PAKOLDREN-375816 format. One record per atom (N, C-alpha, C, CB): y negated, z, x; residue in three letters; residue number from 1; atom name. Coordinates in pm, whole numbers, plus 50000, padded with zeros to 5 digits. Each point is the difference from the previous one (the first is absolute). Glycine has a CB too. Layout:
// PAKOLDREN-375816
Y, Z, X, ALA, NUM, CA
...
// end
This chain:
// PAKOLDREN-375816
47059, 50280, 46121, MET, 1, N
49991, 50119, 50099, MET, 1, CA
50139, 50068, 49988, MET, 1, C
49732, 50042, 49975, MET, 1, CB
50371, 49879, 49917, ALA, 2, N
50119, 49964, 50012, ALA, 2, CA
50070, 49970, 50076, ALA, 2, C
49947, 49977, 49885, ALA, 2, CB
49972, 49873, 50178, ASN, 3, N
50049, 49872, 50022, ASN, 3, CA
50010, 50043, 50183, ASN, 3, C
49870, 49809, 49751, ASN, 3, CB
50045, 50290, 50254, ILE, 4, N
49955, 50050, 50118, ILE, 4, CA
50144, 50109, 50112, ILE, 4, C
49710, 49988, 49823, ILE, 4, CB
50290, 50066, 50014, THR, 5, N
50127, 50109, 50087, THR, 5, CA
50127, 49919, 49996, THR, 5, C
49916, 50253, 49915, THR, 5, CB
50099, 49683, 50007, MET, 6, N
50170, 49923, 49976, MET, 6, CA
50014, 49957, 50176, MET, 6, C
49989, 49846, 49681, MET, 6, CB
49834, 50074, 50368, LYS, 7, N
50013, 49922, 50099, LYS, 7, CA
50070, 50126, 50090, LYS, 7, C
49786, 49795, 49959, LYS, 7, CB
50156, 50333, 50065, ARG, 8, N
49944, 50046, 50057, ARG, 8, CA
50208, 50090, 49979, ARG, 8, C
49612, 49950, 49981, ARG, 8, CB
50426, 50065, 49930, VAL, 9, N
50128, 50026, 50000, VAL, 9, CA
50098, 49864, 50097, VAL, 9, C
49936, 50153, 49733, VAL, 9, CB
50089, 49744, 50241, GLY, 10, N
50081, 49851, 50042, GLY, 10, CA
49968, 50089, 50116, GLY, 10, C
49972, 49715, 49858, GLY, 10, CB
49889, 50260, 50192, ALA, 11, N
50010, 49993, 50155, ALA, 11, CA
50080, 50116, 50090, ALA, 11, C
49774, 49883, 49959, ALA, 11, CB
50220, 50194, 49977, ALA, 12, N
50030, 50169, 50059, ALA, 12, CA
50194, 49956, 49991, ALA, 12, C
49723, 50232, 49849, ALA, 12, CB
50314, 49746, 50021, ALA, 13, N
50166, 49961, 49981, ALA, 13, CA
50044, 49868, 50106, ALA, 13, C
49986, 50073, 49708, ALA, 13, CB
49909, 49819, 50322, ALA, 14, N
50033, 49925, 50093, ALA, 14, CA
49981, 50009, 50139, ALA, 14, C
49981, 49906, 49832, ALA, 14, CB
49953, 50211, 50185, ALA, 15, N
50011, 50077, 50138, ALA, 15, CA
50115, 50067, 50044, ALA, 15, C
49796, 50031, 49963, ALA, 15, CB
50214, 50056, 49914, THR, 16, N
50151, 50069, 50010, THR, 16, CA
50137, 49931, 50009, THR, 16, C
49882, 50148, 49876, THR, 16, CB
50082, 49692, 50118, ALA, 17, N
50132, 49929, 49977, ALA, 17, CA
50022, 50021, 50160, ALA, 17, C
49979, 49801, 49766, ALA, 17, CB
49902, 50078, 50307, ALA, 18, N
49982, 49934, 50094, ALA, 18, CA
50064, 50138, 50111, ALA, 18, C
49772, 49796, 49892, ALA, 18, CB
50171, 50344, 50074, ALA, 19, N
50014, 50090, 50111, ALA, 19, CA
50147, 49998, 49962, ALA, 19, C
49763, 50152, 50043, ALA, 19, CB
50292, 49861, 49847, LEU, 20, N
50189, 50022, 50035, LEU, 20, CA
50017, 49920, 50027, LEU, 20, C
50101, 50109, 49889, LEU, 20, CB
49887, 49644, 50102, ALA, 21, N
50076, 49946, 50039, ALA, 21, CA
49983, 49995, 50149, ALA, 21, C
50022, 49907, 49784, ALA, 21, CB
49868, 50166, 50290, LEU, 22, N
49996, 49974, 50169, LEU, 22, CA
50055, 50148, 50007, LEU, 22, C
49767, 49812, 50090, LEU, 22, CB
50229, 50291, 49888, GLY, 23, N
50100, 50131, 50044, GLY, 23, CA
49950, 50049, 50054, GLY, 23, C
50163, 49954, 50008, GLY, 23, CB
49695, 50048, 49930, VAL, 24, N
49888, 50076, 50095, VAL, 24, CA
50091, 50177, 49995, VAL, 24, C
49695, 49820, 49906, VAL, 24, CB
50262, 50255, 50201, GLY, 25, N
50036, 50182, 50034, GLY, 25, CA
50116, 49940, 50004, GLY, 25, C
49857, 50219, 49877, GLY, 25, CB
50240, 49738, 50075, GLY, 26, N
50145, 49967, 50057, GLY, 26, CA
50047, 49901, 50053, GLY, 26, C
50032, 50104, 49876, GLY, 26, CB
49857, 49824, 50192, ALA, 27, N
50059, 49934, 50130, ALA, 27, CA
50073, 50029, 50079, ALA, 27, C
49869, 49946, 49991, ALA, 27, CB
50244, 50023, 50127, THR, 28, N
50061, 50061, 50102, THR, 28, CA
49961, 49881, 50130, THR, 28, C
50212, 50148, 49830, THR, 28, CB
49833, 49853, 50312, SER, 29, N
50015, 49916, 50050, SER, 29, CA
50134, 49959, 50082, SER, 29, C
49774, 50047, 49963, SER, 29, CB
50280, 49876, 50031, ALA, 30, N
50119, 49954, 50108, ALA, 30, CA
49996, 50021, 50148, ALA, 30, C
50021, 49838, 49847, ALA, 30, CB
50072, 50206, 50196, VAL, 31, N
50030, 50046, 50132, VAL, 31, CA
50094, 49900, 50045, VAL, 31, C
49960, 50244, 49964, VAL, 31, CB
50004, 49709, 50071, ALA, 32, N
50142, 49897, 50113, ALA, 32, CA
50065, 50092, 50070, ALA, 32, C
49877, 49785, 50072, ALA, 32, CB
50238, 50186, 49954, LYS, 33, N
50076, 50132, 50110, LYS, 33, CA
49995, 49906, 50169, LYS, 33, C
50241, 50143, 49763, LYS, 33, CB
49669, 49878, 50306, ILE, 34, N
49959, 49944, 50135, ILE, 34, CA
50187, 50065, 50101, ILE, 34, C
49605, 50038, 49965, ILE, 34, CB
50491, 49909, 50109, GLU, 35, N
50100, 49950, 50045, GLU, 35, CA
50012, 49938, 50119, GLU, 35, C
50020, 50002, 49809, GLU, 35, CB
49990, 50040, 50307, PRO, 36, N
50054, 49886, 50133, PRO, 36, CA
50086, 49910, 49961, PRO, 36, C
49994, 50153, 50163, PRO, 36, CB
49950, 49743, 49919, VAL, 37, N
50066, 49882, 49938, VAL, 37, CA
50023, 49944, 50195, VAL, 37, C
49848, 49935, 49659, VAL, 37, CB
50253, 49979, 50337, CYS, 38, N
50103, 49977, 50162, CYS, 38, CA
49947, 49856, 50007, CYS, 38, C
50275, 50154, 49987, CYS, 38, CB
49729, 49820, 50094, HIS, 39, N
49937, 49810, 49988, HIS, 39, CA
50052, 49927, 50161, HIS, 39, C
49700, 50059, 49829, HIS, 39, CB
50352, 49865, 50161, ASN, 40, N
50040, 49919, 50105, ASN, 40, CA
49890, 49908, 50093, ASN, 40, C
50204, 50008, 49843, ASN, 40, CB
49723, 49951, 50206, ASN, 41, N
49945, 49920, 50072, ASN, 41, CA
49962, 49876, 49912, ASN, 41, C
50120, 50101, 50199, ASN, 41, CB
49952, 49855, 49748, GLY, 42, N
49979, 49846, 49879, GLY, 42, CA
49934, 50066, 49865, GLY, 42, C
50256, 49841, 50072, GLY, 42, CB
49731, 50332, 49933, GLY, 43, N
49858, 50030, 49912, GLY, 43, CA
50191, 50016, 49850, GLY, 43, C
49608, 49772, 50135, GLY, 43, CB
50500, 50232, 49905, GLN, 44, N
50073, 50006, 49851, GLN, 44, CA
50081, 50172, 50036, GLN, 44, C
50067, 49653, 49931, GLN, 44, CB
49937, 50364, 49998, GLU, 45, N
50128, 50149, 49983, GLU, 45, CA
50145, 49936, 50005, GLU, 45, C
49848, 50165, 49809, GLU, 45, CB
50211, 49906, 50336, PRO, 46, N
50131, 49996, 50036, PRO, 46, CA
50055, 50072, 49870, PRO, 46, C
49978, 49996, 50277, PRO, 46, CB
50155, 49960, 49748, GLN, 47, N
50089, 50131, 49924, GLN, 47, CA
50060, 50130, 50112, GLN, 47, C
50102, 49789, 49805, GLN, 47, CB
49938, 50310, 50122, GLY, 48, N
50020, 50044, 50088, GLY, 48, CA
49948, 50149, 50048, GLY, 48, C
50028, 49763, 50006, GLY, 48, CB
49927, 50299, 50118, ASN, 49, N
49902, 50094, 50070, ASN, 49, CA
49858, 49930, 50091, ASN, 49, C
50241, 50156, 50018, ASN, 49, CB
49717, 49897, 49997, CYS, 50, N
49883, 49949, 50042, CYS, 50, CA
50020, 50054, 50182, CYS, 50, C
49837, 50016, 49713, CYS, 50, CB
50238, 50007, 50321, ASN, 51, N
50039, 49964, 50125, ASN, 51, CA
50043, 49901, 50086, ASN, 51, C
50010, 50143, 49924, ASN, 51, CB
49935, 49847, 50227, GLY, 52, N
50003, 49881, 50083, GLY, 52, CA
49847, 49908, 49991, GLY, 52, C
50287, 50001, 49954, GLY, 52, CB
49756, 49876, 50175, GLY, 53, N
49876, 49961, 50077, GLY, 53, CA
49948, 49967, 49888, GLY, 53, C
50050, 49925, 50228, GLY, 53, CB
49791, 49996, 49777, GLY, 54, N
49947, 49938, 49927, GLY, 54, CA
49982, 50060, 49839, GLY, 54, C
50083, 49831, 50182, GLY, 54, CB
49954, 50294, 49781, LEU, 55, N
49926, 50047, 49826, LEU, 55, CA
49926, 50069, 50030, LEU, 55, C
50150, 50008, 49844, LEU, 55, CB
49809, 50013, 50014, SER, 56, N
49873, 50032, 50004, SER, 56, CA
49958, 50127, 49832, SER, 56, C
49958, 49697, 50174, SER, 56, CB
50016, 50423, 49819, THR, 57, N
50021, 50090, 49912, THR, 57, CA
49831, 49906, 49928, THR, 57, C
50188, 50291, 50138, THR, 57, CB
49794, 49680, 49765, THR, 58, N
49856, 50029, 49932, THR, 58, CA
50031, 50098, 49862, THR, 58, C
49886, 49737, 50087, THR, 58, CB
49974, 50342, 49877, ASN, 59, N
50012, 50064, 49867, ASN, 59, CA
49963, 49897, 49885, ASN, 59, C
49943, 50233, 50109, ASN, 59, CB
50147, 49750, 49752, GLU, 60, N
49947, 49877, 49923, GLU, 60, CA
50001, 50101, 49880, GLU, 60, C
50100, 49737, 50110, GLU, 60, CB
49813, 50188, 49805, ASN, 61, N
50032, 49990, 49857, ASN, 61, CA
50096, 49969, 49925, ASN, 61, C
49849, 49975, 50035, ASN, 61, CB
50184, 49981, 49807, PRO, 62, N
50086, 49939, 49946, PRO, 62, CA
49947, 49869, 50037, PRO, 62, C
50077, 50165, 49828, PRO, 62, CB
49831, 49780, 50156, ALA, 63, N
49929, 49850, 50017, ALA, 63, CA
50049, 49949, 50120, ALA, 63, C
49783, 50046, 49888, ALA, 63, CB
50233, 50068, 50148, GLY, 64, N
49985, 49881, 50222, GLY, 64, CA
49906, 50053, 50052, GLY, 64, C
50032, 49735, 49976, GLY, 64, CB
49882, 50352, 50003, HIS, 65, N
49888, 49989, 50057, HIS, 65, CA
49945, 50131, 50093, HIS, 65, C
49973, 49834, 49801, HIS, 65, CB
50018, 50191, 50327, ALA, 66, N
49946, 50070, 50050, ALA, 66, CA
49854, 50138, 50026, ALA, 66, C
50164, 49792, 50004, ALA, 66, CB
49856, 50276, 49847, PRO, 67, N
49888, 50018, 49968, PRO, 67, CA
49854, 50028, 50119, PRO, 67, C
50179, 50073, 49796, PRO, 67, CB
49698, 49932, 50184, PRO, 68, N
49963, 50041, 50123, PRO, 68, CA
49950, 50184, 50006, PRO, 68, C
49925, 49706, 50032, PRO, 68, CB
50095, 50300, 50045, GLY, 69, N
50066, 50101, 50114, GLY, 69, CA
50149, 50097, 50035, GLY, 69, C
49763, 49994, 49961, GLY, 69, CB
50285, 49895, 49988, GLN, 70, N
50178, 50014, 49982, GLN, 70, CA
50080, 49992, 50172, GLN, 70, C
49991, 49833, 49712, GLN, 70, CB
49950, 50088, 50311, ASN, 71, N
50053, 49958, 50129, ASN, 71, CA
49956, 49979, 50104, ASN, 71, C
50088, 49943, 49895, ASN, 71, CB
// end
């Protein structure tokens, strides 16, 4: 009888430790800032402003990708 109680207490302690380690309940999601980025015909980012022929602007996240629905 005592052996079963010890197993239950151990299982409860392990479940609590796992929940705290994984951050259950306190998880936050990271939000990347989407910013417009200027590109030339070669796909490079020119220095200065984005005025002139052959330059285009796309919305990108910090990793350099255009998220779906942003362009």
